[in-house]
FIKEDREN-618020 format. One record per atom (N, C-alpha, C, O, CB): y negated, z negated, x negated. Coordinates in steps of 0.1 Angstrom, whole numbers, padded with zeros to 4 digits, always signed. Glycine has a CB too. Layout:
BEGIN
YZX/...
! end
This chain:
BEGIN
+0011+0000-0008/+0001-0001+0000/-0013-0001-0008/-0023+0006-0004/+0002-0013+0009/-0013-0009-0019/-0024-0009-0027/-0026+0004-0034/-0038+0007-0036/-0024-0019-0037/-0016+0012-0037/-0019+0025-0044/-0026+0035-0034/-0032+0045-0039/-0005+0031-0049/-0024+0033-0022/-0032+0041-0012/-0046+0038-0009/-0054+0046-0004/-0025+0041+0001/-0050+0026-0013/-0063+0019-0010/-0073+0029-0016/-0082+0034-0009/-0063+0004-0015/-0074+0031-0030/-0085+0041-0034/-0087+0054-0027/-0098+0058-0024/-0083+0044-0049/-0074+0060-0023/-0076+0073-0015/-0083+0071-0001/-0091+0078+0003/-0062+0079-0013/-0077+0060+0005/-0085+0057+0018/-0098+0054+0016/-0107+0057+0024/-0080+0048+0026/-0101+0047+0006/-0117+0046+0003/-0123+0056+0001/-0134+0058+0007/-0122+0038-0008/-0117+0066-0007/-0125+0078-0010/-0126+0085+0004/-0136+0092+0005/-0118+0087-0022/-0119+0085+0011/-0117+0095+0024/-0128+0089+0033/-0135+0097+0040/-0101+0095+0031/-0130+0075+0034/-0139+0067+0043/-0153+0070+0036/-0163+0072+0043/-0136+0049+0043/-0153+0071+0023/-0166+0072+0017/-0173+0086+0019/-0185+0088+0020/-0164+0068+0002/-0163+0096+0020/-0167+0110+0021/-0173+0111+0035/-0184+0115+0037/-0155+0120+0018/-0166+0107+0044/-0170+0107+0059/-0183+0101+0062/-0191+0105+0070/-0160+0100+0068/-0183+0090+0056/-0196+0080+0057/-0208+0088+0052/-0218+0089+0058/-0194+0065+0049/-0207+0094+0041/-0217+0100+0035/-0222+0114+0042/-0234+0118+0042/-0213+0102+0021/-0210+0119+0047/-0214+0132+0054/-0221+0129+0067/-0229+0137+0071/-0203+0140+0056/-0217+0118+0073/-0221+0114+0087/-0236+0109+0085/-0245+0111+0093/-0211+0103+0094/-0238+0102+0073/-0250+0095+0071/-0261+0106+0069/-0273+0106+0073/-0249+0085+0059/-0255+0117+0060/-0265+0129+0056/-0269+0134+0071/-0281+0135+0074/-0257+0142+0046/-0260+0137+0079/-0264+0143+0091/-0273+0135+0101/-0281+0141+0108/-0252+0146+0099/-0271+0122+0100/-0281+0115+0108/-0294+0113+0103/-0303+0111+0110/-0277+0102+0111/-0295+0114+0088/-0309+0114+0084/-0316+0128+0086/-0329+0128+0088/-0310+0111+0068/-0310+0140+0086/-0314+0152+0087/-0317+0155+0100/-0327+0161+0103/-0306+0161+0081/-0307+0150+0111/-0309+0154+0126/-0319+0145+0134/-0324+0149+0144/-0296+0154+0133/-0322+0131+0130/-0331+0124+0137/-0343+0131+0139/-0347+0133+0151/-0333+0111+0133/-0351+0136+0128/-0362+0142+0128/-0363+0154+0138/-0373+0156+0145/-0365+0146+0115/-0350+0162+0137/-0351+0174+0145/-0350+0169+0160/-0357+0175+0169/-0338+0185+0141/-0343+0161+0163/-0343+0155+0177/-0356+0149+0182/-0360+0151+0193/-0332+0143+0179/-0363+0143+0174/-0375+0138+0177/-0388+0150+0177/-0398+0148+0184/-0378+0128+0168/-0384+0161+0169/-0395+0171+0170/-0391+0181+0181/-0400+0188+0184/-0397+0179+0156/-0381+0182+0186/-0380+0192+0198/-0385+0186+0211/-0389+0174+0212/-0364+0195+0201/-0387+0195+0222/-0393+0193+0233/-0383+0181+0241/-0371+0183+0243/-0395+0207+0242/-0389+0171+0244/-0383+0161+0249/-0378+0164+0263/-0385+0168+0272/-0392+0150+0249/-0363+0162+0266/-0357+0165+0277/-0351+0178+0278/-0343+0181+0287/-0366+0163+0286/-0355+0186+0268/-0349+0201+0265/-0335+0202+0261/-0329+0191+0259/-0356+0207+0253/-0329+0213+0261/-0316+0214+0257/-0315+0210+0242/-0305+0202+0238/-0311+0229+0259/-0323+0214+0233/-0322+0210+0218/-0323+0198+0215/-0316+0194+0206/-0332+0216+0210/-0332+0189+0223/-0333+0176+0223/-0321+0169+0225/-0316+0160+0218/-0343+0173+0231/-0316+0172+0235/-0303+0165+0241/-0292+0169+0231/-0285+0160+0227/-0300+0169+0257/-0291+0179+0228/-0279+0184+0217/-0281+0176+0204/-0272+0169+0199/-0280+0202+0213/-0291+0178+0199/-0292+0169+0184/-0293+0156+0187/-0286+0149+0179/-0305+0172+0175/-0300+0150+0197/-0297+0135+0199/-0285+0131+0201/-0282+0120+0197/-0303+0131+0209/-0275+0139+0207/-0261+0136+0210/-0255+0135+0196/-0249+0125+0192/-0253+0146+0220/-0257+0147+0187/-0252+0147+0174/-0255+0136+0166/-0248+0131+0158/-0254+0158+0168/-0268+0133+0168/-0273+0120+0159/-0265+0108+0163/-0260+0100+0154/-0290+0117+0163/-0264+0105+0177/-0257+0093+0182/-0242+0094+0176/-0237+0083+0170/-0256+0094+0199/-0234+0105+0176/-0220+0104+0171/-0222+0104+0156/-0213+0097+0151/-0212+0117+0176/-0231+0110+0149/-0232+0106+0135/-0233+0093+0132/-0226+0088+0123/-0242+0112+0128/-0243+0084+0140/-0244+0070+0136/-0232+0063+0140/-0229+0053+0133/-0256+0064+0143/-0224+0066+0150/-0210+0060+0153/-0201+0060+0142/-0195+0050+0138/-0203+0067+0164/-0200+0072+0137/-0192+0076+0126/-0197+0068+0113/-0189+0062+0105/-0191+0092+0124/-0210+0067+0111/-0216+0057+0100/-0211+0043+0100/-0207+0036+0091/-0232+0057+0100/-0213+0040+0113/-0210+0024+0116/-0195+0022+0114/-0191+0012+0108/-0214+0019+0130/-0187+0031+0120/-0172+0028+0120/-0167+0029+0105/-0159+0021+0101/-0164+0038+0129/-0172+0038+0098/-0168+0038+0083/-0174+0027+0074/-0168+0022+0065/-0172+0052+0078/-0187+0024+0078/-0194+0012+0070/-0186+0000+0071/-0185-0007+0060/-0208+0007+0077/-0178-0003+0081/-0173-0016+0082/-0160-0019+0073/-0160-0029+0066/-0169-0018+0097/-0151-0010+0072/-0141-0010+0062/-0146-0008+0047/-0140-0014+0038/-0130+0000+0066/-0156-0001+0045/-0162+0002+0032/-0169-0011+0028/-0168-0015+0016/-0173+0014+0033/-0175-0017+0036/-0182-0030+0034/-0173-0041+0029/-0175-0048+0020/-0190-0035+0047/-0162-0041+0037/-0153-0051+0031/-0144-0049+0020/-0138-0059+0015/-0145-0055+0039/-0142-0037+0016/-0135-0032+0005/-0144-0036-0008/-0139-0042-0017/-0133-0016+0007/-0157-0033-0008/-0164-0033-0021/-0165-0047-0027/-0164-0049-0039/-0177-0026-0019/-0169-0058-0018/-0174-0060-0006/-0188-0061-0005/-0195-0067-0013/-0168-0069-0001/-0194-0056+0006/-0207-0056+0010/-0209-0060+0024/-0214-0052+0032/-0214-0043+0007/-0206-0074+0029/-0203-0076+0043/-0216-0076+0049/-0216-0073+0060/-0196-0089+0046/-0227-0078+0042/-0241-0075+0051/-0241-0062+0056/-0245-0061+0068/-0253-0076+0043/-0237-0051+0050/-0237-0037+0054/-0228-0036+0068/-0231-0029+0078/-0231-0027+0041/-0217-0044+0067/-0210-0042+0079/-0215-0048+0090/-0213-0043+0101/-0198-0045+0077/-0223-0060+0089/-0229-0066+0101/-0241-0058+0104/-0244-0058+0116/-0233-0081+0099/-0249-0052+0096/-0261-0043+0099/-0256-0031+0106/-0263-0028+0116/-0268-0038+0086/-0244-0023+0103/-0239-0013+0109/-0237-0016+0123/-0239-0007+0131/-0228-0010+0102/-0234-0028+0128/-0232-0029+0142/-0244-0027+0149/-0244-0019+0159/-0226-0042+0145/-0256-0033+0146/-0267-0033+0154/-0275-0021+0152/-0284-0017+0160/-0274-0046+0151/-0271-0013+0139/-0278+0000+0137/-0273+0009+0148/-0281+0016+0155/-0275+0007+0124/-0259+0010+0150/-0254+0019+0159/-0257+0013+0175/-0258+0021+0184/-0237+0019+0156/-0259+0001+0176/-0262-0004+0189/-0277+0003+0194/-0279+0008+0205/-0263-0020+0189/-0286+0002+0183/-0299+0006+0187/-0299+0024+0192/-0306+0029+0200/-0308+0002+0174/-0289+0030+0184/-0288+0044+0189/-0281+0045+0201/-0286+0053+0210/-0281+0053+0181/-0269+0038+0204/-0262+0036+0216/-0272+0032+0229/-0273+0039+0239/-0251+0025+0213/-0278+0021+0226/-0288+0017+0238/-0298+0027+0241/-0301+0029+0253/-0295+0005+0235/-0303+0034+0230/-0314+0046+0233/-0308+0056+0241/-0315+0061+0250/-0320+0053+0219/-0295+0059+0240/-0287+0068+0249/-0285+0062+0261/-0287+0069+0272/-0273+0071+0243/-0281+0050+0263/-0275+0045+0275/-0286+0041+0284/-0284+0040+0296/-0265+0034+0273/-0300+0039+0280/-0310+0035+0289/-0313+0050+0297/-0320+0050+0308/-0324+0028+0282/-0309+0060+0293/-0312+0072+0300/-0302+0071+0313/-0305+0079+0323/-0310+0086+0290/-0293+0064+0313/-0283+0063+0324/-0288+0051+0333/-0283+0048+0344/-0268+0061+0317/-0298+0044+0328/-0303+0031+0334/-0318+0032+0341/-0324+0022+0343/-0302+0020+0324/-0321+0045+0343/-0335+0046+0349/-0337+0037+0362/-0347+0031+0365/-0337+0062+0352/-0326+0037+0369/-0326+0031+0383/-0329+0015+0383/-0331+0008+0394/-0311+0034+0389/-0329+0009+0371/-0331-0005+0368/-0344-0007+0376/-0346-0017+0383/-0332-0009+0352/-0353+0001+0375/-0368-0001+0379/-0369+0000+0394/-0379-0003+0400/-0378+0009+0372/-0357+0004+0399/-0356+0005+0415/-0345-0002+0421/-0340+0002+0431/-0356+0018+0420/-0341-0013+0412/-0331-0023+0418/-0317-0020+0411/-0308-0027+0414/-0329-0022+0433/-0315-0009+0403/-0302-0004+0399/-0295-0017+0389/-0302-0027+0385/-0305+0013+0390/-0283-0014+0385/-0277-0024+0377/-0271-0018+0367/-0268-0006+0368/-0267-0032+0384/-0268-0026+0354/-0263-0021+0342/-0248-0020+0344/-0242-0026+0353/-0267-0030+0331/-0241-0012+0335/-0227-0012+0335/-0220-0022+0326/-0227-0028+0318/-0222+0002+0332/-0207-0025+0328/-0200-0034+0319/-0201-0031+0305/-0201-0039+0296/-0185-0035+0323/-0202-0018+0302/-0203-0013+0287/-0216-0016+0282/-0216-0018+0270/-0201+0003+0286/-0226-0018+0289/-0238-0021+0284/-0239-0037+0282/-0245-0042+0272/-0249-0016+0295/-0233-0044+0290/-0233-0057+0287/-0225-0060+0276/-0229-0068+0267/-0228-0063+0299/-0213-0055+0274/-0204-0058+0263/-0211-0052+0251/-0209-0060+0242/-0191-0052+0264/-0217-0043+0249/-0225-0038+0236/-0235-0047+0234/-0237-0052+0222/-0233-0024+0238/-0243-0051+0244/-0254-0061+0239/-0247-0074+0236/-0251-0079+0225/-0266-0063+0251/-0238-0081+0242/-0233-0095+0237/-0227-0092+0223/-0228-0101+0215/-0221-0101+0249/-0220-0081+0219/-0214-0079+0207/-0224-0080+0196/-0222-0086+0185/-0206-0066+0207/-0233-0072+0199/-0246-0069+0190/-0252-0083+0188/-0253-0087+0176/-0257-0059+0197/-0256-0090+0198/-0263-0103+0197/-0254-0114+0188/-0259-0121+0180/-0265-0109+0211/-0241-0114+0192/-0233-0123+0184/-0232-0119+0170/-0233-0128+0161/-0218-0124+0190/-0231-0106+0166/-0230-0103+0151/-0244-0104+0145/-0245-0105+0133/-0224-0088+0149/-0254-0102+0153/-0266-0104+0145/-0269-0119+0143/-0274-0122+0132/-0278-0097+0152/-0265-0128+0152/-0267-0142+0151/-0258-0147+0139/-0262-0157+0132/-0264-0149+0164/-0246-0141+0137/-0236-0144+0124/-0244-0138+0112/-0245-0145+0102/-0220-0136+0125/-0250-0128+0114/-0257-0122+0102/-0269-0132+0097/-0271-0135+0085/-0263-0107+0106/-0277-0137+0107/-0288-0145+0105/-0283-0160+0099/-0289-0165+0089/-0297-0146+0120/-0272-0165+0105/-0267-0177+0101/-0260-0177+0086/-0262-0186+0078/-0257-0180+0112/-0252-0166+0085/-0247-0165+0070/-0257-0162+0061/-0254-0166+0049/-0238-0155+0069/-0268-0155+0063/-0279-0152+0052/-0286-0165+0049/-0290-0167+0038/-0291-0141+0057/-0288-0174+0058/-0294-0185+0054/-0286-0196+0049/-0291-0204+0041/-0301-0188+0065/-0274-0197+0054/-0266-0209+0049/-0256-0205+0039/-0253-0213+0030/-0258-0215+0060/-0251-0193+0039/-0242-0186+0028/-0244-0173+0025/-0236-0164+0028/-0228-0186+0031/-0257-0171+0019/-0262-0156+0015/-0252-0151+0004/-0250-0139+0004/-0279-0155+0008/-0246-0158-0003/-0237-0154-0015/-0226-0147-0008/-0222-0137-0013/-0231-0166-0025/-0221-0151+0002/-0208-0145+0010/-0210-0131+0014/-0200-0123+0016/-0205-0154+0022/-0222-0129+0016/-0225-0114+0022/-0237-0107+0014/-0243-0097+0018/-0230-0116+0038/-0238-0114+0002/-0246-0107-0008/-0259-0101-0002/-0260-0089+0000/-0237-0096-0014/-0268-0109+0001/-0280-0105+0006/-0292-0117+0002/-0289-0128-0002/-0277-0103+0022/-0303-0112+0003/-0316-0123+0002/-0316-0129+0014/-0316-0123+0025/-0331-0117+0000/-0318-0143+0013/-0316-0151+0026/-0327-0146+0036/-0324-0142+0047/-0317-0167+0022/-0340-0145+0033/-0350-0143+0041/-0347-0129+0047/-0348-0126+0059/-0363-0144+0034/-0344-0121+0039/-0341-0105+0044/-0330-0105+0054/-0331-0099+0065/-0337-0093+0031/-0318-0112+0051/-0308-0112+0061/-0311-0116+0074/-0306-0110+0083/-0299-0119+0058/-0319-0129+0074/-0324-0137+0086/-0333-0127+0094/-0332-0126+0106/-0332-0150+0081/-0342-0121+0087/-0351-0109+0094/-0341-0100+0100/-0342-0100+0113/-0360-0101+0084/-0333-0092+0095/-0324-0084+0100/-0317-0088+0113/-0315-0081+0123/-0316-0082+0090/-0312-0103+0111/-0303-0107+0122/-0313-0111+0134/-0308-0110+0146/-0294-0121+0117/-0326-0115+0133/-0333-0117+0144/-0338-0104+0150/-0339-0104+0163/-0344-0125+0139/-0340-0093+0142/-0344-0080+0148/-0330-0075+0157/-0332-0069+0168/-0348-0069+0136/-0318-0078+0151/-0306-0074+0161/-0306-0082+0172/-0304-0076+0183/-0293-0075+0154/-0308-0095+0171/-0307-0105+0184/-0319-0102+0194/-0317-0104+0206/-0308-0120+0179/-0331-0099+0187/-0343-0096+0196/-0339-0084+0205/-0341-0084+0217/-0356-0094+0187/-0335-0072+0197/-0333-0060+0203/-0322-0061+0215/-0323-0057+0226/-0331-0050+0192/-0310-0066+0210/-0299-0068+0222/-0303-0077+0232/-0299-0074+0244/-0287-0074+0217/-0311-0087+0230/-0315-0098+0241/-0324-0092+0249/-0322-0094+0261/-0323-0110+0236/-0334-0083+0245/-0343-0076+0251/-0337-0067+0263/-0342-0066+0275/-0350-0068+0241/-0326-0059+0258/-0322-0050+0266/-0312-0059+0278/-0311-0055+0289/-0314-0038+0255/-0307-0069+0274/-0299-0076+0285/-0308-0082+0293/-0305-0084+0305/-0289-0086+0280/-0319-0086+0289/-0330-0093+0300/-0334-0082+0310/-0334-0085+0322/-0344-0099+0292/-0337-0070+0305/-0339-0060+0314/-0328-0056+0325/-0332-0050+0335/-0342-0050+0306/-0317-0059+0323/-0306-0059+0332/-0307-0069+0343/-0301-0067+0354/-0294-0060+0324/-0314-0080+0340/-0315-0092+0349/-0328-0091+0357/-0328-0091+0369/-0315-0104+0341/-0337-0091+0349/-0352-0091+0353/-0355-0076+0350/-0357-0071+0340/-0363-0102+0343/-0356-0071+0362/-0357-0054+0364/-0370-0050+0359/-0380-0057+0363/-0354-0049+0380/-0371-0041+0351/-0385-0037+0346/-0392-0030+0359/-0386-0023+0367/-0385-0027+0332/-0405-0033+0359/-0415-0031+0368/-0421-0015+0366/-0426-0008+0375/-0425-0043+0366/-0421-0013+0354/-0428+0001+0349/-0419+0011+0350/-0408+0011+0344/-0433+0001+0334/-0422+0022+0357/-0415+0033+0359/-0408+0040+0349/-0397+0045+0351/-0421+0040+0365/-0417+0042+0336/-0412+0048+0325/-0407+0039+0314/-0408+0042+0303/-0422+0057+0321/-0402+0028+0318/-0396+0018+0308/-0387+0024+0301/-0387+0022+0289/-0391+0007+0314/-0379+0031+0306/-0367+0038+0299/-0371+0046+0286/-0363+0046+0276/-0360+0046+0308/-0384+0054+0288/-0386+0063+0278/-0392+0054+0266/-0390+0058+0255/-0395+0074+0282/-0398+0044+0269/-0402+0035+0257/-0391+0028+0249/-0391+0025+0237/-0411+0024+0263/-0381+0025+0258/-0368+0019+0251/-0360+0030+0241/-0356+0028+0230/-0358+0013+0263/-0359+0041+0250/-0353+0054+0243/-0360+0056+0229/-0354+0057+0219/-0354+0067+0252/-0372+0058+0231/-0379+0062+0219/-0378+0051+0207/-0376+0054+0196/-0393+0065+0222/-0381+0038+0213/-0382+0026+0202/-0369+0025+0195/-0368+0025+0183/-0386+0012+0209/-0358+0024+0204/-0345+0021+0199/-0340+0033+0191/-0333+0031+0181/-0335+0017+0211/-0343+0045+0194/-0337+0056+0185/-0344+0055+0171/-0338+0056+0161/-0340+0071+0192/-0357+0053+0171/-0364+0051+0159/-0358+0039+0150/-0356+0039+0138/-0379+0048+0163/-0356+0027+0160/-0352+0015+0154/-0337+0017+0147/-0334+0010+0137/-0351+0004+0167/-0328+0026+0151/-0317+0029+0145/-0318+0036+0133/-0310+0033+0124/-0311+0035+0153/-0328+0046+0131/-0331+0052+0121/-0335+0044+0108/-0332+0046+0097/-0341+0060+0125/-0343+0033+0114/-0350+0025+0104/-0337+0014+0097/-0338+0010+0085/-0364+0016+0114/-0328+0013+0105/-0317+0005+0101/-0308+0012+0092/-0301+0006+0084/-0310+0001+0111/-0307+0026+0094/-0299+0037+0086/-0305+0038+0072/-0298+0038+0062/-0299+0052+0092/-0319+0038+0072/-0325+0039+0061/-0326+0026+0052/-0329+0026+0039/-0337+0044+0063/-0324+0015+0059/-0324+0003+0053/-0312+0001+0044/-0312-0002+0032/-0326-0009+0063/-0301+0004+0051/-0288+0004+0045/-0286+0014+0033/-0279+0012+0023/-0277+0007+0055/-0292+0024+0035/-0292+0036+0023/-0301+0030+0011/-0298+0029+0000/-0300+0054+0028/-0312+0025+0016/-0321+0019+0005/-0316+0007-0005/-0320+0005-0016/-0333+0014+0011/-0306+0000+0002/-0301-0013-0003/-0289-0007-0013/-0288-0011-0024/-0295-0024+0009/-0281+0002-0008/-0271+0007-0015/-0275+0015-0028/-0268+0014-0038/-0263+0014-0006/-0285+0023-0027/-0289+0033-0037/-0301+0028-0045/-0300+0031-0057/-0293+0045-0031/-0312+0022-0041/-0322+0019-0049/-0322+0005-0055/-0329+0002-0064/-0334+0021-0041/-0312-0004-0050/-0312-0015-0059/-0304-0012-0072/-0305-0020-0082/-0304-0026-0051/-0298-0002-0073/-0291+0002-0086/-0301+0009-0096/-0298+0011-0107/-0279+0011-0083/-0313+0012-0088/-0323+0019-0098/-0333+0010-0102/-0336+0008-0114/-0330+0031-0092/-0340+0002-0092/-0353-0006-0094/-0348-0021-0092/-0357-0030-0093/-0365-0002-0083/-0335-0025-0090/-0334-0040-0089/-0332-0044-0073/-0336-0037-0063/-0348-0047-0097/-0327-0055-0073/-0325-0061-0059/-0338-0070-0055/-0339-0082-0056/-0312-0071-0059/-0348-0062-0050/-0362-0068-0045/-0362-0069-0030/-0355-0061-0024/-0376-0059-0050/-0368-0077-0024/-0371-0078-0011/-0377-0065-0005/-0372-0060+0006/-0381-0090-0009/-0385-0059-0012/-0392-0047-0006/-0382-0035-0005/-0383-0026+0004/-0405-0042-0016/-0373-0035-0014/-0361-0026-0014/-0354-0025+0000/-0348-0015+0004/-0352-0030-0024/-0353-0038+0006/-0346-0039+0018/-0354-0038+0030/-0349-0037+0041/-0339-0051+0018/-0368-0040+0028/-0376-0041+0041/-0387-0030+0042/-0395-0031+0051/-0383-0055+0043/-0387-0020+0032/-0398-0010+0032/-0395-0001+0044/-0405+0004+0049/-0400-0003+0018/-0382+0003+0049/-0382+0010+0060/-0386+0003+0073/-0390+0010+0082/-0370+0015+0060/-0384-0009+0075/-0389-0017+0084/-0405-0018+0084/-0411-0019+0095/-0383-0030+0082/-0410-0019+0074/-0425-0021+0073/-0432-0007+0075/-0444-0006+0078/-0430-0027+0059/-0425+0004+0074/-0429+0016+0079/-0427+0020+0092/-0435+0027+0098/-0423+0024+0073/-0415+0016+0096/-0409+0020+0110/-0414+0013+0122/-0416+0019+0132/-0395+0018+0110/-0415+0001+0120/-0421-0008+0132/-0434-0003+0134/-0437+0002+0146/-0421-0024+0129/-0444-0003+0126/-0457+0002+0130/-0456+0016+0137/-0463+0018+0147/-0467+0003+0118/-0447+0027+0133/-0445+0038+0139/-0442+0038+0153/-0447+0045+0162/-0437+0043+0133/-0432+0028+0155/-0427+0025+0170/-0439+0020+0178/-0440+0024+0190/-0416+0012+0170/-0447+0012+0172/-0460+0006+0179/-0469+0017+0184/-0472+0018+0196/-0469-0003+0169/-0472+0025+0173/-0482+0034+0174/-0476+0044+0184/-0483+0048+0193/-0486+0040+0161/-0464+0050+0182/-0460+0060+0192/-0457+0055+0206/-0459+0063+0215/-0447+0068+0188/-0453+0043+0209/-0452+0037+0222/-0465+0037+0229/-0465+0041+0240/-0447+0024+0222/-0476+0032+0221/-0490+0032+0227/-0494+0044+0231/-0501+0045+0241/-0500+0027+0218/-0490+0054+0223/-0496+0069+0227/-0490+0073+0240/-0496+0079+0249/-0493+0081+0216/-0478+0069+0241/-0470+0075+0254/-0474+0065+0267/-0473+0069+0278/-0452+0075+0252/-0478+0053+0264/-0481+0044+0274/-0496+0050+0279/-0498+0051+0291/-0482+0028+0268/-0504+0053+0272/-0516+0059+0275/-0515+0072+0282/-0522+0074+0292/-0523+0061+0263/-0504+0081+0278/-0503+0093+0284/-0497+0090+0298/-0501+0097+0307/-0495+0102+0275/-0487+0082+0300/-0481+0079+0312/-0489+0070+0322/-0486+0070+0334/-0468+0072+0308/-0500+0064+0317/-0508+0056+0324/-0514+0062+0336/-0519+0073+0334/-0516+0051+0316/-0514+0056+0349/-0520+0063+0360/-0535+0067+0358/-0544+0058+0355/-0518+0054+0372/-0539+0079+0360/-0553+0082+0358/-0561+0078+0371/-0556+0079+0382/-0557+0097+0355/-0573+0072+0367/-0582+0067+0376/-0588+0080+0384/-0593+0090+0378/-0594+0058+0368/-0587+0079+0398/-0595+0091+0405/-0610+0092+0403/-0618+0082+0403/-0593+0089+0420/-0614+0104+0401/-0628+0106+0397/-0636+0102+0409/-0632+0105+0420/-0630+0121+0394/-0647+0096+0407/-0657+0092+0416/-0663+0103+0424/-0668+0112+0418/-0666+0085+0409/-0663+0104+0437/-0669+0115+0445/-0684+0112+0445/-0692+0120+0451/-0662+0115+0460/
! end
């Protein structure tokens, strides 16, 4: 069995790199295409499946090397992409609709995994090879994202276009997580294990989410009727 391990790892690694490269290239394509159009939907789905493959292969790779931090991050990085897709099926929440069991399961698993990431990062950072503050930050991001989604299942959103903001924000959020993992794996070997190597995608991506969401909130805001 041990003789097969290196071969299996190489196979996982090749698949992981190919899927990761696809996700990095296709996310900007999906964002640039006309929203709601065929190309947007097509490349968005390819991106979702690519992120699924990245997460699925990251878990065994992270435990083999081991870099357990990346296994935990892989869960919520895929969740952000998954929830960005699923919210398109949950538009009726604003009119009293309900989430499906798969939405609850995904949210609970992600929240629990993110809580574990925060706990291990603070109390046993050496066990998952992470800078404590960075790991806690990522854990809270995962908990916040999944909790916010699950709260919307119970306290139904009042804004009609809520789904669009979640779709856009979580889509970008998954891209941030992917870049964070890539940065940790590659840049730490070049410039060392510094906090900014872990957090620069977040420092760029979160303001991008805020600015983009604000733009669409203004765009979708009801226009006041002109005075007669």
